[in-house]
C-alpha positions as CSV (number, residue, x, y, z in Angstrom):
1,M,-0.4,0.4,0.0
2,R,1.6,3.8,-1.1
3,I,-0.1,6.3,0.8
4,Q,0.6,10.1,-0.4
5,I,0.5,12.6,1.9
6,I,0.1,16.2,0.3
7,N,2.0,19.3,2.4
8,P,-0.3,22.1,1.2
9,G,2.3,24.6,1.7
10,S,5.6,24.6,0.7
11,A,7.5,24.5,3.9
12,P,10.6,21.9,3.6
13,G,10.8,21.3,7.2
14,T,6.9,21.2,7.6
15,T,6.5,18.4,4.9
16,A,10.0,16.2,6.6
17,R,7.5,16.8,9.8
18,I,4.4,15.6,8.4
19,A,6.4,12.1,6.8
20,A,7.7,11.3,10.2
21,A,4.2,11.1,12.0
22,G,2.5,8.9,8.7
23,R,5.2,6.5,8.8
24,A,5.9,6.4,13.1
25,F,2.1,5.4,12.9
26,A,1.9,3.7,9.1
27,S,1.3,0.0,9.1
28,A,3.9,-2.7,8.3
29,G,4.4,-2.9,4.0
30,T,3.3,0.7,4.3
31,E,5.1,3.4,1.7
32,I,4.4,7.0,2.2
33,I,5.2,9.7,-0.1
34,A,5.4,12.8,1.3
35,V,4.7,15.8,-1.0
36,S,4.8,19.5,-1.1
37,A,2.1,22.0,-3.4
38,E,4.4,23.1,-5.5
39,D,4.1,27.5,-6.1
40,A,2.3,27.2,-2.8
41,P,2.4,29.4,0.5
42,A,5.4,28.1,3.0
43,S,2.6,27.1,5.5
44,I,-1.8,27.7,5.4
45,E,-2.6,29.5,8.1
46,G,-6.1,30.9,7.0
47,P,-8.1,31.4,3.9
48,V,-6.0,33.2,1.7
49,E,-2.7,31.1,2.2
50,A,-5.7,28.1,1.7
51,A,-6.9,29.5,-1.6
52,L,-3.5,30.1,-2.8
53,A,-2.4,26.3,-2.6
54,L,-5.0,25.0,-4.5
55,A,-3.8,24.5,-7.6
56,G,-0.7,22.7,-6.6
57,L,-3.1,20.1,-4.2
58,V,-4.8,19.6,-6.8
59,E,-2.3,18.8,-9.3
60,Q,-0.1,16.6,-7.0
61,V,-3.7,14.9,-6.5
62,A,-3.8,14.3,-10.0
63,R,-0.1,13.0,-9.9
64,G,-0.1,10.6,-7.3
65,E,-3.4,9.5,-8.9
66,S,-0.9,8.5,-12.0
67,D,1.0,6.8,-10.7
68,G,-1.1,4.5,-8.9
69,V,-1.2,5.4,-5.2
70,S,-3.4,3.4,-2.3
71,G,-4.7,6.7,-0.9
72,H,-4.2,10.7,-0.4
73,V,-4.0,12.8,2.8
74,I,-4.5,16.4,2.9
75,A,-1.8,18.2,5.5
76,A,-3.5,20.9,6.5
77,F,-5.9,21.1,9.5
78,D,-8.8,22.8,7.1
79,D,-8.8,20.4,4.8
80,P,-8.1,22.8,1.4
81,G,-9.7,21.4,-1.4
82,L,-10.9,18.3,-0.2
83,D,-13.9,18.6,-2.3
84,A,-11.8,18.9,-5.3
85,A,-9.0,16.4,-4.5
86,R,-12.2,13.7,-4.6
87,S,-13.2,15.0,-7.6
88,L,-10.5,13.7,-9.2
89,A,-9.3,10.8,-7.2
90,R,-10.6,7.2,-7.0
91,A,-8.3,6.1,-4.4
92,P,-10.0,7.0,-1.4
93,V,-9.1,11.1,-0.6
94,I,-9.0,12.1,3.5
95,G,-8.3,15.8,4.8
96,I,-6.4,15.7,8.8
97,G,-9.0,17.7,10.2
98,E,-11.9,15.6,9.4
99,A,-10.2,12.8,10.8
100,A,-8.6,13.6,13.6
101,F,-12.9,14.8,14.4
102,H,-13.8,11.0,13.7
103,L,-11.0,9.8,16.2
104,A,-12.3,12.6,18.5
105,S,-15.6,11.4,18.4
106,L,-15.3,7.9,19.0
107,V,-13.3,8.2,22.0
108,A,-15.3,11.2,23.8
109,G,-18.2,12.6,24.4
110,R,-16.8,16.3,24.1
111,F,-13.5,17.5,22.5
112,T,-11.8,21.0,22.3
113,V,-9.9,21.3,19.0
114,I,-6.7,23.9,19.7
115,T,-5.4,25.5,16.4
116,T,-2.8,27.6,16.3
117,H,-3.7,31.1,15.3
118,V,-7.1,32.9,15.5
119,R,-7.4,33.3,11.8
120,T,-7.9,29.6,11.5
121,V,-10.6,29.4,13.9
122,P,-14.1,30.4,11.2
123,L,-12.5,27.2,8.7
124,I,-12.2,24.7,11.7
125,E,-16.1,25.6,13.2
126,H,-17.4,25.8,9.8
127,N,-16.0,22.1,9.3
128,L,-17.1,20.9,12.2
129,V,-20.5,22.1,11.5
130,R,-20.3,20.9,7.8
131,Y,-18.8,16.8,8.9
132,G,-21.7,17.1,11.6
133,F,-19.4,17.8,14.8
134,G,-21.0,21.0,15.9
135,G,-22.4,19.6,18.8
136,R,-19.4,17.4,19.9
137,C,-16.8,20.2,20.1
138,A,-17.1,22.4,22.8
139,R,-14.5,25.1,21.9
140,V,-11.7,26.1,19.1
141,R,-9.5,27.4,21.2
142,V,-6.2,29.6,20.0
143,A,-2.9,29.1,21.0
144,E,-1.6,32.4,18.9
145,I,1.8,30.8,17.6
146,S,3.3,30.4,14.2
147,L,3.4,26.7,12.6
148,H,7.0,27.5,12.1
149,S,7.3,27.6,16.0
150,L,6.3,24.2,16.4
151,D,9.7,23.0,14.8
152,D,11.5,24.9,17.1
153,P,12.1,22.5,20.4
154,H,13.6,26.1,22.4
155,S,10.0,28.0,21.4
156,A,7.1,28.5,23.9
157,A,4.8,26.4,21.8
158,R,4.5,23.5,23.4
159,D,3.6,25.1,26.9
160,R,1.3,27.7,25.0
161,I,-0.3,24.5,24.3
162,S,-0.3,22.4,27.5
163,A,-2.1,25.8,29.0
164,E,-4.4,25.8,26.9
165,I,-5.7,21.8,27.8
166,D,-5.4,22.8,30.9
167,R,-7.8,25.0,29.9
168,A,-10.4,23.3,27.9
169,I,-10.2,20.4,30.8
170,R,-10.8,22.9,33.4
171,E,-13.2,25.3,31.4
172,D,-14.8,23.7,28.4
173,R,-15.3,19.9,30.8
174,S,-14.2,18.6,27.6
175,D,-12.7,15.1,27.5
176,A,-10.5,14.5,24.5
177,I,-7.9,17.1,22.8
178,V,-7.9,17.6,18.8
179,L,-4.7,19.3,18.4
180,G,-5.5,22.1,14.8
181,T,-2.1,21.3,13.0
182,A,-0.1,18.8,11.4
183,G,2.3,16.2,12.2
184,L,2.8,16.9,15.6
185,A,1.8,13.1,16.8
186,D,5.2,12.6,19.2
187,L,3.5,15.5,20.8
188,A,0.3,14.8,21.3
189,R,1.7,11.0,22.9
190,S,3.2,13.2,25.4
191,L,0.3,15.7,25.9
192,S,-1.7,12.6,26.4
193,G,0.2,11.3,29.3
194,E,1.0,14.9,30.8
195,H,-3.0,15.9,30.6
196,G,-4.2,12.1,31.0
197,L,-6.5,12.2,28.1
198,P,-7.0,11.0,24.9
199,V,-5.1,14.1,22.2
200,I,-5.2,13.4,18.5
201,E,-3.4,14.3,16.0
202,G,-4.3,14.2,12.5
203,V,-2.4,13.0,10.0
204,S,-2.0,9.6,12.0
205,A,-5.5,9.2,12.1
206,A,-5.4,10.0,8.4
207,V,-3.2,7.3,7.7
208,R,-4.9,4.6,9.3
209,L,-8.3,5.7,8.3
210,I,-7.2,5.6,4.7
211,E,-5.8,2.0,6.0
212,S,-8.4,1.0,6.7
213,L,-11.0,2.3,3.4
214,V,-7.9,0.5,1.4
215,S,-7.8,-2.7,3.2
216,L,-12.1,-3.1,3.4
217,G,-12.0,-2.1,-0.9
218,L,-13.4,1.0,-0.4
219,A,-12.7,4.1,-2.9
220,T,-14.3,7.3,-3.3
221,S,-17.6,7.2,-5.2
222,K,-17.9,8.6,-8.4
223,I,-21.5,9.0,-9.0
224,G,-22.9,12.5,-7.6
225,G,-20.9,15.5,-6.7
226,W,-17.5,13.3,-6.9
227,A,-18.2,12.4,-9.9
228,P,-14.6,13.5,-12.5
229,P,-14.9,17.2,-13.6
230,R,-15.8,17.4,-17.3
231,R,-12.7,17.5,-19.8
232,K,-12.1,21.2,-20.8
233,S,-8.8,24.1,-21.0
234,L,-7.7,24.7,-18.3
235,P,-5.3,26.8,-17.4
236,G,-1.2,26.5,-16.9
237,R,-0.3,23.5,-15.0
238,L,-4.0,21.8,-14.6
239,A,-4.6,21.3,-18.3
240,G,-5.7,18.0,-19.5
241,L,-7.8,17.1,-16.1
242,G,-11.0,15.6,-16.1
243,D,-13.2,13.1,-18.2
């Protein structure tokens, strides 16, 4: 089984962290391929960056399909381009936000999401309602850290996330935490032990869900909204996509 993890941003450090999280939790025999969207912002921290990353993300999905990958993971927490990716792909496509919400709902009655920046909150709240988890998420909290600080062991990022978990337990009465960024599997594990509740990271969750879908022989439906796009004249790198 070969799973392609797509970082919609272009920062190589983030892509490496995402790849490590996927490989750490993939089953024996699963190959993880981590790629970045081309000509994209360094990181996705709001709607503008997400919009600018979409063309490169869609192109990587198309390449993965041509290469015969078993499934795709979109490794940005607000799941940009998820419907477009599913329209292009016959292999399963899962966003890491979607994956983390599903797993949190299986191990806790209420969960809190802790994200990095206030700009991401409306996108996450929209997705929670769209996916049917609006009533299960107690709150979306903001640690006010940059994505790049997560790669710096000397930054205060971990302490700020830990402090928000303390507040979520006391004020939100949440039973689980979802980390609203990609590739923090080691951090999720250590914070879970420290605070005594499940802490879920989306890349590892999505990889395991892709493995389950592939093992069950389930592919993306091509009837209805995720039917392939009609072939037409598309600009630049996207030319020739569609049926």
